[in-house]
N, C-alpha and C positions, 0 to 999 in steps of 0.2 A: 735445540736444533734436532739430537736423536730423536726427543720425541714426536716433533713434527714429521720428522724423517718415517718413523715406523708407523705414523696414522696416515701415510698418503702411498694409496697403493697403484692409483691410476692417474693417469694424466692426459687429458685431452687438449691437443691443441688445432683450434679450427684456423683457417686463413694462413696457413703456415707460411704460405709465398710471401707474405706481408711481414714476417717476423725481422726485427731490427737484431742488431749486435747485443744489446741491454737484453732483449727478451730471450735471446738464445743463450745467453748468460744464465738467466734465472732459471730456463729450463735445466741447465745444465747443474745447477745448484741444486734443484729440487730433486735431482735425480742421481747426486753425486754419492747417495750410500747404497744405490742398488747394486746387484750383481746378478750376473745371468742366472736364470733359472729359481729365483727368488717368487715368480709369481705376480710381480708387478709389470704394468705396461704402460708404454706410452704410445700414445694412437695420434698422428698427424694428419690433418687433412687440408690439401691446397690443390691450387692450380697455377702453375708457373705463369700462363698465359694471363692469367687476372689479377697480377700483382700491380697495384696501382697507389700503393703508399709510401712511395719513396721521400716524400715531402716529409713524412715522420720517420725518416732515416731506417725504413725498411729496406730489405737486400734479398732480394728474388736469389741471389746467389747462395744465401743459407739453404735454400731448398734445392738448388741443384747440388750444390755440394752434399748434401745430405742423403740424396737420390743416390750421386755416384758412389759415396762410401759405405752405403747400406748401414748409416747410422747417424744418430743426432747426439753430438757430443761423445759420450762414452755409450750411451744404449743401442745398441744394434737394433736396426727397424729392417722387415721385410717391406719392399717399395710393390705396391700394385698400380697400374696404369689402367684406368678406365676408359673405354674407346667408345662406348656407345651414347649417344644422345638421345636422351627420352623425351626432350620438349619439343623440338623444331620437326618437319614434315622434311621427306626425302627431297624435295625441289630445293628447300632453302639449304641443306646439309651439303648435297651434290654441289649448288654453286658457292657456297663457303670454301668448301675442299680445293675446288679449281682455282679460286682468285686470291686466298689470304696466302699461300706458300711464296705468291710472287709481292705480296705486300709486306709480310712481316720479313725481318732480318734472319740470317742463318744463326744457329745457335752460339753465343759466345758467353758462356759463365762469366768469364773475367770483367765484361761489361755488362752483364746484368741482362742481356738479350736471350729471349726464349725464341725458337721456331716455332712454326705452327704446327700441329699435330695432328693428322686427317682423325676425324671421328666417322662411326657408322652410324646411320639413320635407324630407328626403330618403328618409325611411324610412316606406312607405305599409302596414307590416305591423299587424295591429291590435294593439291594445293599449288596456287598460283607462282609462275617464276618468279624470284626475286628481280628486283631493279634498283639502280641508283639512278637519283634524279638530281641534277644540281638547278637550284632554284635560288633566286635572289631573297635574301632577307624580307625584304619587303613584301614579296608575291608568297612566302611561306604559307601563311594564314589559308589565304584561298586557294592554294595548292593542296594542304592538307584537306580542307573542305571537299575540294572536287574529288579526291583519293578516296574519303569515306562514303562519300555519294556513290562513288562506282562499286568498291566493295559491296556495301548494302544493295545495291540494283543487281549484283551478281550473287546475293543470296547470304552474304557474312552474316552469322548470328552475334559474334563478337569482334571487335576490333581493338588493337592496341595500339597507341601512339608512344613511340620510344623518344625521349629528347634528352638531349645532354645534360640539361640542367634544368630544374623547375624554371628557373627565370626564362627559359625559352618558351614557356607557355603561356607567357604573358599575353601575346595576341593570337594565340591559338586558339585558347579556350572561349574567350568572347566571339571570335569567328563562329565558333561550332556552337556556341549558343544562339548567335543570330541568325543561323542556318536551321535552326531548330533540330538539332542533332543532340539527342540525351546522352550524356556522358556520366561517368563515375571519375573523380579525381579527388581521391581521399589524401586528405594531409596537404593538398596543392593549391586549394582555392578556399580563403578564408570565407565564413560567412556574410562579412562586411563587402567582401568584392560581388557576391551574388544579390 
């Protein structure tokens, strides 16, 4: 154990918001021999709003507690909060910042609930205003094809279609193919289906 401890100088934990109690205990054991100023580092990255692995016993509370205490187990950490969104355009960010605080709960660490934290956009290029449209499942493929045609007619160079699960594409991909719309669906459609 001492030999392993001496060999371990840096620990990086990705997706810390999805850490379970046993994983947190492992981090504690890996860093148990550390002392402040010994040059070893613990770097944890996570976004509590993206915690999705509760079914694997992940507890977003571990992230929230570590942030509040300024430490992960015995190791002191400096918390940095990033507020810029480098992916989405201003219209999308403005819409999300206006809607999500009313949709998500207030913060409650004991229940593992995280409040929405507004972000700042970095892209000012024009983008269409976001919309939310409710469509019956049987009408979804035709609706997606119609929206893609509209975007192409407006000059869109690339279009992303986001779905909750791969199975939701079972009817959408054939509809795109039937409409003559070229697409890339890496690892989503087997060669046998093509």
